[in-house]
N, C-alpha and C positions, 0 to 999 in steps of 0.2 A: 361947500366942503364941511364935513362933520368935524367938529372940534370936541375932543374928549379929554378930560383931565386924567392924570394918573390914578386918582382915587376912583374914577368911573370905569377904568379899563377892564377890570375883571368882570363887571356886570355887562359891559359892552360885548365882551368875548362870549359870555354865556348866551347872549341873545342872537348869535350868528348861527346860520344853518350849517356852515362849513367851519372846520377848525381854523381860526385866524392866525395870521402871521404878525409878529411884532418885528417890524423892519427897522433896525438901528442903522441910521445913515451917518453916524459919527465916524471919525478917524479911528484907526486901531489903537492909538495911544489913549484916546478918550474912553474907549470901551474897557481897556485895561485899568484905567483910573477909577471908573465908576460904571457899574453895570447892574441891570435889574432883570428879573425873570418872573413871569407869571405862568403857573402851571397850565392855564387854559389857552395859552398861545405858544406857537413855535417861534423861537428867537432866530432871526436871520440877520447877519451883519453884512451890509454892503455900503461902504463909504459913498457919500453923495455923488462924487465924480465918476464912480464906476457904474451907476445905475443904467445909463443908456446902453452901454455895451453888454450889460448882464440882464437886460430886460426879459429875455427868454427863459431865465432861471426862475422867474416868479410865475405862480399859478393864478391865472385870472379868475378861477372859480372860487378862490379863497379870499376872504376879506383881509385887508392889510391895515395895520395901525403903524404909522410912521413916527419914529422917535429920534430926537437929536439932543443937543445940550439944553437949549431954551425954547425950541419950537419953530425957529425960523427956517433952518435948512429942511427940517422934516415937512414943513408946510409947502416948500417949493417942490420937494420930491412927491408929496401927495398930489399936488396939482398936476405934475408931469404924468404920474401914474393914472390919474383920473382921465387925462386926455388920451391915454392909451387903453382905455376900457377897463381899468381895474376899479374895484370897489374899495375905497380908501377912507381913512380917517386920520386926522393929525392929533398926536398927543400934545396938547397945549402945555407949555411950560417945560416940556422935555424932562430929561433925567434930573435936572435941578429941582423941578416941582415934585418929581417922584420922591426925592430925598425928603422934602418938606412934608408932603401929604401922606406918603405911604410907608416909607422905610428910612428912618433917620440914620441907619447904619451905612447907607450909601453915601460915599464921600461927595462933598460939594467942591467943585473946582471952578 
């Protein structure tokens, strides 16, 4: 499983042949508390527990970077998606690391 840091995410996105998806698997209240966006990726929010039922909403031809709070839930989702034929990477450190490495205006919770 490819691990990328938030600081590496923009370069990772530029290296893809298809426009990638940033799949935020946190709960709705977490996304409202702290959220991030990169112009080179399309942000999609699907809480972790909804992924199996919503799998057909994701495009297998597009690379997916999974994001959560610290990287644990997103790693589980990335492994699940990889087992189902998706090209995935995990954003290690999650939104917390994003705040530290990329954008300190993103709240830490």
